[in-house]
N, CA, C and O atoms as a GROMACS GRO file, in nm:
protein
  236
    1MET      N    1   2.177   1.582   3.483
    1MET     CA    2   2.223   1.554   3.348
    1MET      C    3   2.183   1.414   3.300
    1MET      O    4   2.146   1.399   3.184
    2PRO      N    5   2.190   1.310   3.387
    2PRO     CA    6   2.148   1.177   3.340
    2PRO      C    7   2.000   1.174   3.301
    2PRO      O    8   1.962   1.099   3.210
    3ALA      N    9   1.917   1.253   3.367
    3ALA     CA   10   1.775   1.256   3.332
    3ALA      C   11   1.755   1.317   3.193
    3ALA      O   12   1.668   1.273   3.117
    4LEU      N   13   1.836   1.417   3.160
    4LEU     CA   14   1.827   1.480   3.029
    4LEU      C   15   1.867   1.381   2.920
    4LEU      O   16   1.800   1.372   2.816
    5ARG      N   17   1.973   1.307   2.942
    5ARG     CA   18   2.017   1.207   2.844
    5ARG      C   19   1.910   1.099   2.826
    5ARG      O   20   1.883   1.054   2.715
    6ARG      N   21   1.852   1.058   2.937
    6ARG     CA   22   1.747   0.956   2.929
    6ARG      C   23   1.627   1.007   2.852
    6ARG      O   24   1.570   0.934   2.770
    7ASN      N   25   1.588   1.130   2.876
    7ASN     CA   26   1.475   1.188   2.804
    7ASN      C   27   1.504   1.202   2.655
    7ASN      O   28   1.417   1.176   2.572
    8VAL      N   29   1.627   1.242   2.620
    8VAL     CA   30   1.664   1.254   2.480
    8VAL      C   31   1.663   1.117   2.414
    8VAL      O   32   1.615   1.103   2.302
    9ALA      N   33   1.715   1.016   2.482
    9ALA     CA   34   1.718   0.880   2.427
    9ALA      C   35   1.576   0.826   2.408
    9ALA      O   36   1.546   0.765   2.305
   10LEU      N   37   1.489   0.849   2.504
   10LEU     CA   38   1.351   0.802   2.493
   10LEU      C   39   1.277   0.875   2.382
   10LEU      O   40   1.198   0.814   2.310
   11THR      N   41   1.301   1.004   2.367
   11THR     CA   42   1.237   1.080   2.260
   11THR      C   43   1.284   1.031   2.123
   11THR      O   44   1.204   1.017   2.031
   12ALA      N   45   1.414   1.006   2.111
   12ALA     CA   46   1.466   0.955   1.984
   12ALA      C   47   1.409   0.818   1.953
   12ALA      O   48   1.372   0.790   1.839
   13LEU      N   49   1.401   0.733   2.053
   13LEU     CA   50   1.344   0.599   2.034
   13LEU      C   51   1.197   0.607   1.996
   13LEU      O   52   1.152   0.532   1.910
   14ALA      N   53   1.123   0.696   2.057
   14ALA     CA   54   0.981   0.713   2.023
   14ALA      C   55   0.967   0.766   1.881
   14ALA      O   56   0.875   0.726   1.810
   15GLY      N   57   1.056   0.855   1.840
   15GLY     CA   58   1.052   0.908   1.704
   15GLY      C   59   1.077   0.800   1.601
   15GLY      O   60   1.008   0.792   1.499
   16VAL      N   61   1.176   0.715   1.626
   16VAL     CA   62   1.204   0.604   1.534
   16VAL      C   63   1.086   0.508   1.530
   16VAL      O   64   1.048   0.461   1.423
   17GLY      N   65   1.028   0.479   1.643
   17GLY     CA   66   0.911   0.391   1.648
   17GLY      C   67   0.793   0.449   1.571
   17GLY      O   68   0.721   0.376   1.504
   18ALA      N   69   0.774   0.579   1.581
   18ALA     CA   70   0.665   0.644   1.508
   18ALA      C   71   0.689   0.636   1.357
   18ALA      O   72   0.596   0.612   1.280
   19LEU      N   73   0.814   0.657   1.315
   19LEU     CA   74   0.844   0.646   1.172
   19LEU      C   75   0.820   0.505   1.120
   19LEU      O   76   0.766   0.488   1.011
   20VAL      N   77   0.860   0.406   1.196
   20VAL     CA   78   0.838   0.266   1.155
   20VAL      C   79   0.688   0.237   1.147
   20VAL      O   80   0.643   0.172   1.052
   21ALA      N   81   0.612   0.283   1.243
   21ALA     CA   82   0.468   0.259   1.244
   21ALA      C   83   0.400   0.325   1.125
   21ALA      O   84   0.316   0.263   1.059
   22VAL      N   85   0.435   0.449   1.096
   22VAL     CA   86   0.374   0.520   0.983
   22VAL      C   87   0.411   0.451   0.852
   22VAL      O   88   0.326   0.435   0.765
   23ASN      N   89   0.536   0.411   0.839
   23ASN     CA   90   0.580   0.343   0.717
   23ASN      C   91   0.506   0.212   0.697
   23ASN      O   92   0.466   0.179   0.586
   24THR      N   93   0.487   0.138   0.804
   24THR     CA   94   0.416   0.010   0.796
   24THR      C   95   0.269   0.029   0.761
   24THR      O   96   0.213  -0.048   0.682
   25LEU      N   97   0.207   0.129   0.818
   25LEU     CA   98   0.064   0.150   0.796
   25LEU      C   99   0.033   0.208   0.659
   25LEU      O  100  -0.077   0.187   0.607
   26THR      N  101   0.126   0.281   0.599
   26THR     CA  102   0.097   0.344   0.471
   26THR      C  103   0.125   0.253   0.352
   26THR      O  104   0.074   0.279   0.243
   27LYS      N  105   0.202   0.148   0.370
   27LYS     CA  106   0.231   0.056   0.260
   27LYS      C  107   0.113  -0.039   0.240
   27LYS      O  108   0.056  -0.087   0.338
   28PRO      N  109   0.076  -0.066   0.116
   28PRO     CA  110  -0.028  -0.167   0.096
   28PRO      C  111   0.027  -0.305   0.131
   28PRO      O  112   0.146  -0.332   0.116
   29SER      N  113  -0.061  -0.390   0.178
   29SER     CA  114  -0.016  -0.524   0.215
   29SER      C  115   0.013  -0.605   0.089
   29SER      O  116  -0.029  -0.569  -0.020
   30LYS      N  117   0.085  -0.715   0.107
   30LYS     CA  118   0.118  -0.800  -0.008
   30LYS      C  119  -0.010  -0.855  -0.071
   30LYS      O  120  -0.017  -0.868  -0.193
   31THR      N  121  -0.108  -0.886   0.010
   31THR     CA  122  -0.233  -0.940  -0.042
   31THR      C  123  -0.302  -0.839  -0.132
   31THR      O  124  -0.353  -0.875  -0.238
   32GLN      N  125  -0.304  -0.712  -0.091
   32GLN     CA  126  -0.366  -0.609  -0.173
   32GLN      C  127  -0.291  -0.591  -0.304
   32GLN      O  128  -0.352  -0.572  -0.409
   33SER      N  129  -0.159  -0.598  -0.300
   33SER     CA  130  -0.078  -0.581  -0.420
   33SER      C  131  -0.101  -0.697  -0.517
   33SER      O  132  -0.113  -0.676  -0.638
   34ILE      N  133  -0.107  -0.817  -0.463
   34ILE     CA  134  -0.130  -0.935  -0.548
   34ILE      C  135  -0.269  -0.928  -0.610
   34ILE      O  136  -0.286  -0.955  -0.729
   35ALA      N  137  -0.368  -0.891  -0.531
   35ALA     CA  138  -0.505  -0.881  -0.582
   35ALA      C  139  -0.515  -0.775  -0.691
   35ALA      O  140  -0.583  -0.796  -0.792
   36ALA      N  141  -0.450  -0.662  -0.672
   36ALA     CA  142  -0.454  -0.556  -0.774
   36ALA      C  143  -0.386  -0.602  -0.903
   36ALA      O  144  -0.435  -0.573  -1.012
   37GLY      N  145  -0.276  -0.674  -0.891
   37GLY     CA  146  -0.208  -0.726  -1.010
   37GLY      C  147  -0.293  -0.828  -1.084
   37GLY      O  148  -0.300  -0.825  -1.207
   38MET      N  149  -0.358  -0.917  -1.011
   38MET     CA  150  -0.444  -1.017  -1.075
   38MET      C  151  -0.565  -0.951  -1.140
   38MET      O  152  -0.607  -0.991  -1.249
   39ARG      N  153  -0.620  -0.850  -1.075
   39ARG     CA  154  -0.735  -0.778  -1.131
   39ARG      C  155  -0.695  -0.708  -1.261
   39ARG      O  156  -0.771  -0.708  -1.358
   40ARG      N  157  -0.577  -0.647  -1.263
   40ARG     CA  158  -0.528  -0.579  -1.382
   40ARG      C  159  -0.507  -0.678  -1.496
   40ARG      O  160  -0.543  -0.650  -1.610
   41GLN      N  161  -0.449  -0.795  -1.465
   41GLN     CA  162  -0.428  -0.897  -1.568
   41GLN      C  163  -0.562  -0.946  -1.624
   41GLN      O  164  -0.575  -0.964  -1.745
   42LEU      N  165  -0.659  -0.967  -1.537
   42LEU     CA  166  -0.790  -1.013  -1.582
   42LEU      C  167  -0.859  -0.908  -1.668
   42LEU      O  168  -0.921  -0.940  -1.769
   43ASP      N  169  -0.848  -0.782  -1.629
   43ASP     CA  170  -0.906  -0.674  -1.710
   43ASP      C  171  -0.841  -0.666  -1.847
   43ASP      O  172  -0.909  -0.649  -1.948
   44ASP      N  173  -0.708  -0.680  -1.851
   44ASP     CA  174  -0.638  -0.679  -1.980
   44ASP      C  175  -0.680  -0.797  -2.066
   44ASP      O  176  -0.702  -0.782  -2.186
   45TYR      N  177  -0.691  -0.913  -2.005
   45TYR     CA  178  -0.732  -1.033  -2.078
   45TYR      C  179  -0.873  -1.016  -2.134
   45TYR      O  180  -0.898  -1.046  -2.251
   46ASN      N  181  -0.964  -0.968  -2.050
   46ASN     CA  182  -1.102  -0.948  -2.095
   46ASN      C  183  -1.110  -0.843  -2.206
   46ASN      O  184  -1.191  -0.857  -2.298
   47SER      N  185  -1.029  -0.740  -2.198
   47SER     CA  186  -1.028  -0.639  -2.304
   47SER      C  187  -0.977  -0.696  -2.435
   47SER      O  188  -1.024  -0.658  -2.542
   48ASP      N  189  -0.879  -0.787  -2.428
   48ASP     CA  190  -0.826  -0.849  -2.549
   48ASP      C  191  -0.926  -0.947  -2.610
   48ASP      O  192  -0.940  -0.953  -2.732
   49ILE      N  193  -0.994  -1.022  -2.527
   49ILE     CA  194  -1.087  -1.125  -2.575
   49ILE      C  195  -1.217  -1.062  -2.624
   49ILE      O  196  -1.270  -1.102  -2.728
   50HIS      N  197  -1.268  -0.965  -2.553
   50HIS     CA  198  -1.396  -0.901  -2.587
   50HIS      C  199  -1.376  -0.750  -2.601
   50HIS      O  200  -1.424  -0.675  -2.516
   51PRO      N  201  -1.307  -0.704  -2.705
   51PRO     CA  202  -1.278  -0.560  -2.714
   51PRO      C  203  -1.401  -0.473  -2.736
   51PRO      O  204  -1.400  -0.356  -2.697
   52ASP      N  205  -1.507  -0.526  -2.796
   52ASP     CA  206  -1.623  -0.444  -2.827
   52ASP      C  207  -1.741  -0.471  -2.734
   52ASP      O  208  -1.851  -0.420  -2.760
   53SER      N  209  -1.723  -0.548  -2.629
   53SER     CA  210  -1.836  -0.582  -2.543
   53SER      C  211  -1.890  -0.460  -2.469
   53SER      O  212  -2.010  -0.452  -2.445
   54THR      N  213  -1.804  -0.366  -2.434
   54THR     CA  214  -1.855  -0.246  -2.365
   54THR      C  215  -1.932  -0.157  -2.460
   54THR      O  216  -2.030  -0.094  -2.420
   55GLU      N  217  -1.891  -0.150  -2.586
   55GLU     CA  218  -1.964  -0.068  -2.683
   55GLU      C  219  -2.101  -0.128  -2.712
   55GLU      O  220  -2.198  -0.054  -2.725
   56GLN      N  221  -2.111  -0.260  -2.722
   56GLN     CA  222  -2.239  -0.325  -2.749
   56GLN      C  223  -2.334  -0.308  -2.632
   56GLN      O  224  -2.454  -0.289  -2.651
   57SER      N  225  -2.281  -0.314  -2.511
   57SER     CA  226  -2.370  -0.302  -2.395
   57SER      C  227  -2.424  -0.160  -2.380
   57SER      O  228  -2.529  -0.140  -2.318
   58LEU      N  229  -2.355  -0.062  -2.436
   58LEU     CA  230  -2.404   0.076  -2.427
   58LEU      C  231  -2.509   0.107  -2.532
   58LEU      O  232  -2.588   0.200  -2.513
   59ASN      N  233  -2.513   0.031  -2.644
   59ASN     CA  234  -2.610   0.060  -2.750
   59ASN      C  235  -2.741  -0.009  -2.729
   59ASN      O  236  -2.832   0.006  -2.810
   0.00000   0.00000   0.00000
């Protein structure tokens, strides 16, 4: 019976560890989030300053 309890405890601990690992690996890092936010702000700024630059470059 003690071996069964130990196996159940180890399995539960491994399951929790796997969930933590998957959660950590699937989240974007803070650096990626900051870079994406800065890129979005720059794109918005460029669109406001030069709204017709893409149309001119296509003609």
